[in-house]
Every structure is written in structure tokens, then in C-alpha cells.
matplotlib code that plots the C-alpha trace (Angstrom):
import matplotlib.pyplot as plt

x = [20.2, 21.2, 19.1, 16.1, 16.6, 17.2, 14.6, 12.0, 11.4, 10.8, 8.6, 6.6, 6.3, 5.0, 2.5, 1.2, 0.7, -1.4, -3.4, -3.9, -3.6, -5.2, -4.0, -2.7, -0.6, 0.7, 1.8, 3.4, 5.3, 6.4, 7.6, 9.6, 11.1, 12.1, 13.7, 15.7, 16.8, 17.9, 19.8, 21.6, 22.4, 23.3, 27.1, 26.9, 24.5, 26.9, 29.9, 28.1, 27.1, 30.6, 32.2, 29.7, 30.3, 34.0, 34.4, 32.9, 33.6, 36.3, 35.7, 32.0, 32.8, 35.2, 32.7, 30.2, 32.8, 33.8, 30.2, 30.0, 33.3, 32.0, 29.0, 31.6, 29.6, 31.5, 32.6, 36.4, 36.5, 34.9, 37.2, 40.2, 38.6, 38.1, 41.8, 43.0, 40.9, 42.5, 45.9, 45.0, 43.8, 47.1, 45.3, 48.0, 46.7, 43.2, 44.5, 46.5, 43.6, 41.2, 43.7, 44.6, 40.9, 41.0, 44.4, 43.1, 40.0, 39.8, 40.2, 40.2, 43.6, 42.7, 41.4, 44.6, 46.7, 44.7, 45.3, 49.0, 49.2, 47.4, 49.8, 52.8, 51.6, 51.1, 54.6, 56.1, 54.3, 55.5, 59.1, 60.1, 60.3, 62.5, 59.9, 57.1, 59.0, 59.6, 55.9, 55.1, 57.9, 56.5, 53.0, 54.4, 55.9, 52.3, 50.8, 50.8, 48.5, 48.3, 48.0, 51.0, 53.0, 52.1, 52.9, 56.1, 57.4, 56.7, 58.5, 61.5, 62.0, 61.6, 64.2, 66.7, 66.6, 66.7, 67.7, 65.1, 62.6, 63.2, 62.7, 59.5, 58.1, 58.8, 57.1, 54.2, 53.7, 53.7, 51.1, 48.8, 49.9, 46.6, 47.2, 48.0, 50.2, 52.2, 52.7, 53.8, 56.3, 57.9, 58.0, 59.6, 62.1, 63.1, 63.8, 65.8, 67.9, 68.5, 66.1, 64.3, 62.8, 61.0, 59.9, 58.5, 56.6, 55.0, 54.0, 52.6, 50.3, 49.4, 48.6, 46.5, 43.9, 41.9, 43.7, 42.4, 45.7, 48.3, 51.6, 52.0, 51.6, 54.4, 56.7, 56.0, 56.9, 60.3, 60.8, 60.1, 62.4, 65.2, 64.7, 65.1, 61.4, 61.0, 57.8, 56.0, 57.3, 55.7, 52.5, 52.3, 53.2, 50.6, 48.1, 49.2, 48.2, 44.6, 44.2, 44.0, 47.1, 46.6, 48.9, 50.0, 51.3, 55.0, 55.3, 53.6, 51.7, 54.3, 57.1, 55.4, 54.8, 58.5, 59.6, 57.5, 59.0, 62.5, 62.0, 60.3, 63.4, 65.7, 63.6, 63.8, 67.6, 67.9]
y = [-5.0, -8.7, -9.7, -8.1, -9.9, -13.3, -13.3, -10.6, -10.6, -14.3, -14.2, -11.4, -13.4, -16.5, -14.3, -12.7, -16.2, -17.2, -14.0, -13.8, -17.4, -19.3, -22.1, -24.4, -21.8, -20.5, -23.9, -24.7, -21.4, -22.2, -25.6, -24.2, -21.6, -24.1, -26.5, -23.6, -22.3, -25.8, -26.2, -22.9, -23.5, -27.2, -26.7, -24.6, -27.1, -30.0, -28.1, -27.3, -30.9, -32.0, -29.6, -30.8, -34.5, -34.2, -33.7, -37.1, -39.0, -37.5, -39.9, -39.0, -35.3, -35.5, -37.3, -34.5, -31.9, -33.9, -33.9, -30.1, -29.7, -31.7, -29.4, -27.0, -24.2, -24.1, -20.7, -20.1, -19.8, -23.2, -24.7, -23.5, -24.9, -28.3, -28.2, -27.4, -30.3, -32.6, -31.5, -32.1, -35.6, -36.3, -36.5, -34.7, -35.6, -34.6, -31.4, -30.5, -31.2, -29.0, -26.2, -26.2, -25.6, -22.4, -21.2, -19.1, -17.7, -14.0, -13.5, -10.7, -10.1, -12.0, -14.9, -14.9, -15.0, -18.0, -19.7, -19.0, -20.6, -23.7, -23.9, -23.5, -26.3, -28.5, -27.8, -28.5, -31.8, -32.8, -32.2, -28.8, -26.7, -24.0, -23.3, -23.3, -20.7, -18.6, -18.6, -17.3, -14.7, -13.3, -13.1, -11.4, -8.6, -7.9, -7.5, -8.8, -11.8, -14.1, -17.3, -16.4, -15.4, -18.6, -21.0, -19.2, -19.1, -22.8, -23.7, -21.6, -23.4, -26.8, -25.7, -24.6, -20.9, -19.7, -16.1, -15.5, -17.4, -15.1, -12.0, -13.3, -14.7, -11.6, -9.5, -11.9, -11.7, -7.9, -8.2, -10.7, -11.9, -13.7, -16.2, -19.6, -20.7, -17.5, -17.7, -21.3, -20.5, -17.7, -19.7, -22.6, -20.1, -18.9, -22.4, -23.3, -20.2, -21.0, -18.6, -21.1, -18.5, -16.6, -19.9, -21.1, -17.9, -17.9, -21.5, -21.3, -18.5, -20.2, -23.6, -22.0, -21.6, -24.4, -25.2, -27.3, -28.7, -30.9, -29.5, -26.5, -29.0, -31.1, -28.1, -26.9, -30.3, -30.0, -26.7, -28.1, -31.0, -28.6, -27.0, -30.3, -30.6, -34.1, -35.2, -32.0, -32.5, -35.9, -34.6, -31.9, -34.3, -36.8, -33.9, -33.5, -37.1, -36.4, -34.4, -35.5, -35.2, -34.1, -34.7, -31.0, -31.5, -30.9, -33.7, -37.0, -38.8, -41.6, -39.1, -37.8, -41.3, -42.2, -39.1, -39.8, -43.3, -41.9, -39.4, -42.1, -44.3, -41.5, -40.9, -44.7, -44.7, -41.8]
z = [-101.2, -101.7, -98.7, -100.3, -103.6, -102.0, -99.2, -99.4, -103.1, -103.4, -100.3, -101.8, -105.1, -103.2, -101.2, -104.4, -106.0, -103.1, -103.2, -107.0, -108.2, -105.4, -103.2, -105.9, -107.8, -104.4, -103.3, -106.7, -106.5, -102.9, -103.9, -106.9, -104.6, -102.0, -104.6, -106.1, -102.7, -101.6, -104.9, -104.5, -100.8, -101.2, -101.1, -98.0, -96.4, -97.1, -95.8, -92.5, -92.2, -92.9, -90.3, -87.7, -88.5, -88.7, -84.9, -84.2, -87.4, -89.6, -92.5, -92.6, -92.3, -95.2, -97.3, -96.9, -97.8, -100.9, -102.0, -101.5, -103.5, -106.4, -106.9, -108.3, -106.7, -103.4, -102.1, -102.1, -98.3, -98.0, -100.6, -98.5, -95.3, -97.0, -98.2, -94.7, -93.2, -95.8, -94.6, -91.0, -92.0, -93.8, -97.2, -99.2, -102.7, -101.8, -100.3, -103.4, -105.7, -103.6, -103.1, -106.8, -107.5, -105.5, -106.7, -109.7, -108.1, -107.3, -103.5, -101.0, -99.3, -96.1, -98.1, -100.3, -97.1, -95.9, -99.2, -99.0, -95.5, -96.7, -99.7, -97.5, -95.2, -98.2, -99.6, -96.1, -95.8, -99.2, -98.0, -99.2, -96.0, -97.5, -100.2, -97.6, -95.6, -98.8, -99.5, -96.0, -96.0, -99.2, -97.6, -94.5, -96.7, -98.0, -94.6, -91.0, -90.3, -87.3, -89.3, -91.5, -88.4, -86.6, -89.4, -90.4, -86.9, -86.5, -89.8, -89.0, -85.8, -87.5, -90.0, -87.3, -88.2, -84.6, -85.2, -87.8, -85.7, -82.8, -85.0, -86.5, -83.3, -81.2, -84.0, -84.1, -80.3, -80.4, -83.2, -81.4, -78.0, -77.5, -80.4, -78.9, -81.8, -81.7, -78.0, -78.2, -81.0, -79.0, -75.7, -77.6, -79.2, -75.8, -74.6, -77.7, -77.2, -73.5, -71.9, -69.7, -67.4, -70.2, -71.7, -68.4, -67.7, -71.1, -71.0, -67.5, -68.6, -71.9, -70.4, -67.7, -70.4, -72.0, -75.2, -78.0, -79.2, -77.6, -78.7, -76.3, -73.4, -74.8, -75.4, -71.8, -70.6, -72.3, -70.7, -67.3, -68.1, -69.0, -65.6, -63.8, -63.0, -64.4, -62.7, -63.7, -67.2, -67.4, -66.0, -68.7, -71.5, -70.3, -70.6, -74.2, -74.8, -73.9, -77.1, -80.7, -82.9, -86.5, -89.4, -89.1, -85.5, -85.4, -82.8, -83.1, -80.4, -80.5, -79.9, -76.8, -75.5, -76.1, -74.4, -71.3, -71.2, -71.4, -68.6, -66.4, -67.0, -65.9, -62.7, -61.8, -62.2, -59.8]

ax = plt.figure().add_subplot(projection="3d")
ax.plot(x, y, z, "-o")
ax.set_aspect("equal")
plt.show()
């Protein structure tokens, strides 16, 4: 029904103006329609341009997204996406401003869960990991979701809550064993709990795929190191360095570089 109102009805109106009013009235109607359509779709157009530009030029991409946001007509899903991109870029003040704009909007359950994940990430980056975990635990009670599981499992590990992390990450893996973040979390949990064989098996399978983030490679490297396979550990960590590190990465690029240098020094001593 909406498609009829937004596409076919205006097209029919333009056609009628051409037939009944002649060329001039038809062209005028068409121009008015195009101007109105562009005005209505402008926020979406800017967001699409921003997402495309961000891959090659983050600053340019964020500028497009900010323009879309300032129209005050941006869809909630796009607002949340922009807030998440700000978090990845380390722009916490911008992320908070953007996410606050979406906080009081009516959302579908899946959108509300996404908003909660973004809020938890913001709270964590501002230094309150306990509150961030609480936000995600509350969301998990309302329904299972891969993004909630993945972020919660990660933060529990960062906070040293290994027993709870094991419970959450095993449940998460049973819920979605194909999710890369969930698999990484569980494999890391196994290593931290001393089960190197399980960690190795999971990481070997996970890194056999083409991943878009560096952290699983680093974590796999630490598992290999713990197994005494130092050269392979360095190889895997160097693979992590071939990817971009966002502000949300639990390990920095500098940390990976330092770790490689440490392991290389150990090998030379031997």
C-alpha cells in the first residue's frame, strides 16, 4: 500500500498532467515531484554516501552522516548506525549526542536491543564497565540476540568475570555458532580457563575464514604462544596487523606490535 502511495500514485499524477495539461504543466509537475522526492529521501541519500565514503575516508564519511543527522529527519536505525560509527572512530562526545537523540524514540524490539548495545559500548568506553555489563544483562533477560551476546561476552572477559563469561559465551555459541565475535569470545574464554585444546580447535576453524577484524587473529596467536608454538603465534599476530583497529577493539595495534617484539626477543634468546 505504501509503495502505491509513494511511487505509482505520483507517477500517475505526472502522467495525467502530461496528458491533460500539456508538456509545460507535465514538466512542471515532474520537477516538483523530483524536488519533493529528493527532499524526503535526502537523509537516506546522505547516509548511504557516508557509509560508502567511510571505507576509504572516515572523516569524509562521518561528515556526510553528520549532515544527514542534522536534517532531523533521519530514521532511528540510521541514527543508531551513525552513533556506532562514532564509537568506532573514538568520537565519544559525538556518539553520546547522536545516541541520546535516538533514546526516546519508539523502537521495535530488535532496534531497541541494538540501541542498548550501542549505549553499553559508550558507557564502557567512558570507563564504567560494570554499568555496561548491567545494561546488556538486562537486555539478555528480554530476549536472545547475537549482538547482545557478543558484546556482553567480551565485556565480561575484560572485567575478569570468567565464570559468568563461560556461561554467557557457551549459551551464545549454542544460539549462533556462526557469529565471529561469539566464537572469538568462547575460544578466548577456553584459553583463559586453561583449555588450550578447545581454544585452538575453535580458532583454527574461525581463522580459516576470511575475517574483517584483527582481534581473533591476535587471540589465536596468544593461544598458539601458550601452546609453545611461538613462530606460529607471531605469524598470526602479524596477520592481525594487516587489518584496521577501531576504537572499540579490545586490543590496540600498539599492543599487538609490542607482543610480537616480546615473542621475537624470547625466540632470539633461545
